[in-house]
C-alpha positions in Angstrom: 21.9 29.1 3.0 21.2 30.7 -0.3 17.5 29.2 -0.3 17.0 30.6 3.2 18.1 34.2 2.2 15.8 34.0 -0.9 13.0 32.9 1.3 13.5 35.9 3.6 13.5 38.3 0.7 10.4 36.8 -0.8 8.9 37.3 2.8 10.0 40.8 2.8 8.6 41.5 -0.7 5.1 40.0 0.4 5.0 42.1 3.5 5.6 45.2 1.5 2.5 44.6 -0.4 0.3 43.6 2.5 0.4 44.8 6.1 1.3 42.1 8.5 -0.7 41.8 11.7 1.0 41.2 15.1 -0.9 38.0 15.8 0.3 36.5 12.4 4.2 36.6 12.7 6.7 37.0 15.1 8.8 40.1 14.6 12.3 40.5 16.0 13.3 44.2 15.8 16.5 45.8 16.9 16.7 49.6 16.8 20.2 49.4 15.3 19.3 46.7 12.6 18.5 47.9 9.0 16.9 44.6 8.2 13.8 43.2 9.9 13.4 39.5 10.2 10.2 37.8 10.2 9.7 34.3 11.4 6.7 32.7 9.7 5.4 29.2 9.6 6.0 26.7 6.8 3.6 27.0 3.8 1.9 24.0 2.4 0.4 24.2 -1.1 -2.5 22.0 -1.6 -4.3 21.2 -4.8 -6.6 18.4 -6.1 -7.3 17.4 -9.7 -10.8 16.4 -8.8 -12.1 18.0 -5.5 -14.4 20.9 -5.9 -13.6 22.1 -2.2 -10.4 23.4 -0.7 -9.1 20.7 1.3 -9.0 22.9 4.3 -12.5 23.6 4.1 -14.0 20.2 3.4 -16.9 19.1 5.6 -14.8 16.2 6.8 -11.7 15.2 8.7 -8.5 15.8 6.8 -4.8 15.6 7.8 -2.0 17.0 5.9 1.5 16.2 6.8 4.2 18.6 5.5 7.9 17.7 4.4 9.0 19.2 7.8 6.6 17.0 9.8 7.6 13.9 7.6 11.3 14.2 8.2 11.1 15.4 11.8 9.0 12.6 12.9 11.1 10.1 11.0 8.1 8.8 8.8 9.9 6.2 6.5 6.7 4.1 5.7 2.9 4.4 5.9 3.0 2.2 9.1 4.8 5.2 10.8 1.9 7.5 10.3 -0.3 5.6 12.6 1.2 7.5 15.6 0.5 11.0 14.1 -2.7 10.8 12.1 -6.0 10.4 14.2 -8.2 7.3 13.4 -5.7 5.7 11.1 -4.0 2.5 11.9 -1.8 0.2 9.7 -0.8 -2.8 11.7 2.2 -5.0 11.0 1.1 -8.5 10.4 4.6 -9.9 9.9 5.3 -9.1 6.3 5.0 -6.3 3.6 2.5 -8.5 1.9 -0.3 -8.1 4.3 -0.5 -4.3 4.6 -4.0 -3.3 5.4 -4.9 0.2 6.4 -7.8 0.9 8.8 -9.4 4.4 9.1 -12.1 4.6 11.8 -12.0 1.0 12.2 -12.9 0.4 8.4 -10.4 -1.8 6.7 -9.9 -5.5 5.3 -6.9 -7.6 5.9 -7.6 -10.6 3.4 -10.4 -9.5 1.1 -10.8 -6.3 -1.1 -9.5 -3.0 0.1 -11.8 -0.3 1.6 -9.0 2.4 1.8 -7.6 3.9 -1.3 -3.9 4.8 -1.7 -2.8 7.2 -4.3 0.8 8.2 -5.3 1.3 11.1 -7.5 -2.4 10.5 -8.6 -1.8 6.9 -9.4 -4.1 4.4 -7.6 -2.4 1.4 -5.9 -4.9 -1.4 -6.6 -3.6 -4.0 -4.2 -2.8 -4.2 -0.6 0.4 -6.0 -1.2 1.8 -2.8 -2.7 0.9 -0.5 0.3 4.1 -1.1 2.4 6.9 0.7 0.8 9.8 3.3 1.4 8.8 6.9 1.6 11.5 9.1 0.0 11.5 12.7 -0.6 7.8 13.3 0.0 6.4 16.7 -0.7 3.2 16.1 1.3 0.7 13.5 2.5 -3.0 13.9 2.8 -5.5 11.6 4.9 -9.2 12.1 4.0 -11.2 10.2 6.6 -14.7 9.0 5.8 -16.3 7.9 2.6 -14.7 9.2 -0.7 -16.8 7.0 -3.1 -18.0 9.8 -5.5 -14.5 10.9 -6.7 -12.5 7.7 -5.9 -15.0 4.6 -6.2 -15.9 1.8 -4.0 -12.4 1.2 -2.7 -12.6 4.3 -0.7 -15.4 3.5 1.8 -13.2 4.3 4.6 -11.1 7.1 3.2 -8.1 8.1 1.1 -4.4 8.4 1.4 -2.7 10.7 -1.1 1.1 10.9 -1.3 2.9 13.4 -3.5 6.6 13.2 -4.2 9.0 16.0 -4.7 9.2 17.8 -8.0 12.6 19.1 -9.4 10.8 22.4 -9.9 10.1 22.8 -6.3 13.6 21.9 -5.2 17.0 21.7 -6.7 19.9 20.1 -5.2 21.3 16.7 -3.8 20.3 15.0 -0.5 22.1 12.2 1.1 21.6 10.6 4.5 23.0 7.5 6.2 22.2 5.9 9.5 23.1 2.9 11.5 21.7 1.3 14.7 21.5 -1.8 16.8 20.1 -5.1 15.5 22.2 -4.6 12.4 20.2 -1.7 11.2 21.6 0.5 8.3 20.0 2.7 5.8 21.4 4.8 3.0 19.3 7.4 1.0 20.4 9.6 -1.8 18.5 11.9 -4.3 19.4 14.5 -6.9 17.0 17.2 -8.3 18.1 19.3 -11.2 16.5 21.7 -13.8 17.9 20.9 -17.2 16.1 24.2 -18.4 13.4 26.6 -17.5 11.0 24.0 -18.8 12.6 20.5 -18.2 13.6 19.1 -14.7 14.7 15.6 -13.7 14.9 13.8 -10.3 16.7 10.5 -9.4 16.5 9.0 -5.8 17.4 5.6 -4.3 17.7 3.9 -1.1 19.1 0.7 0.6 17.7 -0.6 3.9 18.6 -3.7 6.0 18.4 -5.1 9.5 19.3 -8.4 11.2 15.8 -9.0 12.7 14.4 -8.6 16.1 12.9 -12.0 16.9 14.9 -15.2 17.6 13.7 -18.4 16.1 14.7 -20.8 19.0 14.3 -23.9 16.7 17.0 -22.8 14.3 18.8 -20.4 16.5 18.5 -17.8 13.9 16.7 -14.5 13.5 13.2 -15.0 12.2 12.7 -11.6 10.6 15.8 -10.4 8.6 15.1 -7.8 6.1 16.7 -6.1 3.3 15.1 -3.7 0.7 16.1 -1.4 -2.1 14.4 0.8 -4.5 14.6 3.8 -6.7 12.5 6.5 -8.4 13.0 8.6 -11.4 11.0 11.5 -12.5 10.9 13.8 -15.8 8.8 17.1 -15.4 8.2 19.1 -18.6 6.5 22.5 -18.5 5.3 22.5 -22.1 4.1 26.1 -21.6 2.6 28.2 -18.7 -0.7 26.3 -18.8 0.5 22.8 -19.7 2.8 20.3 -18.0 3.8 16.8 -18.5 5.4 14.2 -15.9 6.8 10.8 -16.3 7.5 8.7 -13.2 9.2 5.4 -12.8 9.4 3.7 -9.5 10.9 0.4 -8.4 10.9 -1.5 -5.1 12.5 -4.7 -3.9 12.1 -6.5 -0.7 13.4 -9.8 0.9 12.5 -10.5 4.5 11.9 -13.1 7.1 8.3 -13.1 7.6 5.4 -14.1 10.0 7.6 -14.4 13.3 4.5 -15.5 15.2 4.7 -17.2 18.8 1.9 -19.2 20.3 -0.1 -17.5 23.1 0.0 -19.3 26.3 -3.6 -19.1 27.9 -2.3 -20.2 31.2 0.6 -17.9 31.7 -0.9 -15.1 29.6 2.3 -14.6 27.7 3.6 -15.3 24.1 5.8 -18.1 23.6 9.2 -17.6 21.7 9.1 -18.2 17.9 9.8 -21.8 17.1 9.2 -22.7 13.5 11.0 -25.5 11.5 9.7 -24.5 7.9 10.7 -21.4 5.9 8.7 -18.3 6.6 9.8 -15.5 4.0 8.4 -12.9 1.7 10.1 -11.7 -1.5 8.7 -9.0 -3.6 9.5 -7.0 -6.9 7.2 -3.9 -7.6 7.2 -1.5 -10.6 5.3 1.5 -11.4 5.0 3.7 -14.5 2.9 6.7 -14.8 2.3 9.7 -17.3 0.5 12.7 -15.9 -0.7 15.4 -18.1 -2.3 18.7 -16.9 -3.8 21.8 -18.6 -4.7 24.6 -16.5 -6.5 27.7 -17.5 -8.2 30.5 -15.6 -11.5 28.7 -16.1 -10.7 24.9 -15.7 -8.0 22.2 -14.8 -7.9 19.3 -17.1 -5.8 16.3 -16.0 -5.0 12.8 -17.1 -3.1 10.0 -15.4 -2.1 6.9 -17.1 -0.4 4.1 -15.1 1.0 0.6 -15.3 1.9 -1.4 -12.3 3.6 -4.7 -12.1 3.8 -7.0 -8.9 5.8 -10.3 -8.5 6.1 -11.9 -5.1 6.8 -15.2 -3.3 5.5 -16.0 0.2 6.6 -19.0 2.1 4.7 -19.8 5.4 4.9 -22.3 8.2 1.3 -22.4 8.7 1.3 -24.4 12.0 3.9 -21.9 13.6 5.4 -24.7 15.5 8.5 -26.9 15.4 6.5 -29.8 14.0 6.2 -30.7 10.3 2.4 -30.3 10.0 1.8 -28.1 6.8 3.1 -25.2 4.9 1.9 -22.8 2.3 3.8 -21.4 -0.8 1.9 -18.5 -2.4 3.4 -16.9 -5.6 1.5 -13.7 -7.1 2.1 -12.1 -10.5 0.1 -9.1 -11.1 0.0 -6.4 -13.7 -2.6 -3.6 -14.0 -3.4 -0.5 -16.2 -5.4 2.4 -15.1 -6.5 5.6 -16.8 -8.3 8.6 -15.4 -9.4 11.8 -16.9 -10.7 14.6 -14.8 -11.8 18.1 -15.4 -12.9 20.6 -12.7 -13.5 24.4 -12.5 -10.7 26.8 -11.6 -12.1 30.0 -10.7 -13.4 31.9 -7.8 -17.1 31.8 -8.5 -19.6 30.4 -6.0 -20.4 27.4 -8.2 -17.6 24.8 -8.5 -17.9 21.6 -10.6 -15.9 18.4 -11.4 -16.4 15.6 -14.1 -14.3 12.6 -14.6 -13.8 9.2 -16.1 -11.9 6.3 -14.9 -11.1 2.6 -16.2 -8.7 -0.2 -15.2 -7.7 -3.7 -16.0 -6.0 -5.9 -13.4 -4.7 -9.4 -14.0 -3.7 -11.4 -11.0 -2.3 -14.9 -11.2 -1.9 -16.8 -8.0 -0.2 -20.1 -7.5 -0.7 -21.3 -3.9 0.0 -25.0 -3.1 -0.4 -26.4 0.4 1.9 -29.3 1.6 0.8 -31.6 4.3 3.8 -33.1 5.9 4.6 -36.1 8.1 3.1 -34.7 11.4 0.1 -33.3 9.5 -0.6 -36.8 8.1 -0.5 -38.3 11.4 -1.9 -35.7 13.7 -4.6 -34.1 11.4 -5.7 -36.2 8.6 -5.0 -39.7 10.2 -6.7 -38.5 13.5 -9.7 -37.3 11.5 -10.2 -41.0 9.9 -9.6 -42.6 13.3 -12.3 -40.3 14.8 -14.6 -41.3 12.0 -14.5 -45.0 12.8 -14.0 -44.9 16.4 -17.8 -45.5 17.2 -18.0 -48.4 14.7 -16.0 -51.3 15.8 -16.9 -53.3 12.7 -15.9 -50.5 10.3 -12.8 -50.9 8.3 -9.6 -49.3 9.6 -8.4 -46.5 7.3 -4.8 -45.4 6.9 -3.5 -42.3 5.2 -0.4 -42.5 2.9 1.4 -39.8 1.1 4.1 -39.8 -1.4 7.7 -41.2 -1.1 8.5 -38.7 1.6 5.1 -39.3 3.4 3.8 -36.0 2.3 0.7 -34.8 0.4 0.8 -32.0 -2.1 -2.4 -29.9 -2.7 -1.7 -27.6 -5.7 -4.0 -24.6 -6.3 -3.7 -22.2 -9.2 -6.2 -19.2 -9.7 -6.5 -16.5 -12.3 -8.6 -13.5 -11.3 -8.8 -10.9 -14.1 -10.8 -7.8 -13.2 -11.8 -4.6 -15.2 -14.2 -1.8 -14.7 -15.0 1.8 -15.7 -16.6 4.7 -14.1 -18.0 8.2 -14.7 -18.5 10.7 -11.8 -19.6 14.3 -11.2 -19.5 16.6 -8.1 -20.9 20.0 -7.7 -20.3 22.6 -4.9 -22.2 25.8 -4.3 -20.6 28.2 -1.9 -22.1 31.1 0.1 -25.5 29.6 -0.2 -28.0 32.1 1.5 -25.2 33.3 3.7 -21.4 33.6 3.7 -19.5 30.5 4.7 -22.4 28.0 3.8 -21.8 25.5 1.2 -23.6 22.4 -0.3 -21.9 19.7 -2.2 -23.6 16.8 -4.1 -22.2 14.2 -6.2 -22.9 11.0 -8.3 -20.8 8.1 -9.7 -21.7 5.5 -12.0 -19.4 2.2 -11.6 -19.2 -0.9 -13.4 -16.8 -3.8 -12.5 -16.6 -7.4 -13.7 -14.5 -10.0 -11.8 -13.6 -13.5 -13.2 -12.0 -16.5 -11.4 -10.4 -19.4 -13.2 -9.3 -22.1 -10.7 -7.7 -25.3 -10.8 -6.9 -27.5 -7.8 -6.0 -31.2 -7.7 -4.4 -33.9 -5.5 -2.9 -37.1 -6.8 -0.3 -38.1 -4.0 -2.8 -39.2 -1.5 -3.7 -42.9 -0.9 -6.1 -44.6 1.6 -5.1 -48.0 3.1 -8.1 -50.2 3.9 -7.7 -53.0 6.5 -10.3 -55.3 8.2 -9.6 -56.9 11.5 -5.9 -56.1 11.2 -5.7 -57.6 7.7 -4.9 -55.2 4.9 -7.6 -55.2 2.1 -6.1 -52.9 -0.3 -4.9 -49.3 -1.0 -7.1 -46.9 -2.8 -5.7 -44.0 -4.7 -7.4 -40.6 -4.0 -7.4 -38.6 -7.2 -9.5 -35.4 -7.1 -9.6 -32.3 -9.4 -11.5 -29.1 -9.0 -11.6 -26.7 -11.7 -13.9 -24.2 -13.3 -14.8 -20.6 -14.1 -17.1 -18.0 -12.5 -17.6 -14.3 -12.8 -19.4 -11.6 -11.0 -20.6 -8.2 -12.0 -20.8 -5.2 -9.8 
């Protein structure tokens, strides 16, 4: 209540300095009242460390979600904004690992990203990190259309900017708890405090779980149980009126049943129930550290963002999505990345606005993704392929596929993909060109990126039995190894 009274007093002070038009506010006046109450809309303060235009005046399509809109619409994850932001869609592919964002139809599920995601000016470099809990968000911005000049090649379709709440904008404690059907329960808590006029801290955390929504008829258990937890710590330091420093630490954990897929029956036009006999799960740990520095004068705004990201996950998938033991995939990723961006832009009211910046990153990704062919896979896939091969040649030898002691074939695959790059960019805007309201914006960006691939794949548990006329001739071991290195410059 104290905050509401303070807000009204501020509104009254502003009204004393500038006349209020009747079509701008709603005025409730009572002849006997000594205090007038003005109901005004929520104010959203927007600012960019690189953009030379006001976000509201960009010659493009921009959506800005306020804290009131985020909480009122119960937006807890990026997937939830698909219903409220035009031309944006983030489908649920069955796990938090496959979290592609599509803007105006542009996006990628399995290859490199074409939509950029930034949280407190920190770029998220992999789609596996896109799906996380949104907690105490100050605002969200969605810029639709190419943003390559300021954000690079991963922003061909657009940009999603997320800004978290600062202890200088809000002080207090928040707590919420909810329960629902399907065993759903969620707890959120956060605390914001100013230690002094120059230092503030915030601490928040959450726990979320549910019992799943799809029944696996093979095991008579839910196929998509999920539990997740995480927390954020932020330290804000106002060094002086012109400088500020911010440190942020974020941790997120998820353990879920994944890929509850059912086969589509072309005859009935319906999706069959989930029937999988092998584990389909996804487990992830994600950590983000960042330091943000800002120096703001009446002529320019200089900012620096340094970030470290760590990701470790484990995905198990029944790749045939049936009750048969055909083949499975177990993919483990370990990723760490550093990024640094320094930007400086004009900060005045002149017609000419400018922005310069430099960006660099290093991303190390190690992937262990073995495939296991099991009993039904040997019989119905591999053996069938050999049978079809010799079916047209009666005199050809008969070939029989053998696996290990469990009649399985293990295909290991290990990949290392280190990537690094740097960029410099510039953007200029001239406002009120020839006439009021007409502006021209031009930009240029120089990008260099190098991607390497070290791969090692082999098989040594596969054997081929050879027989002629029903008589066994021998067993041939199949030992293959594929390894090497390659790289690509962009």
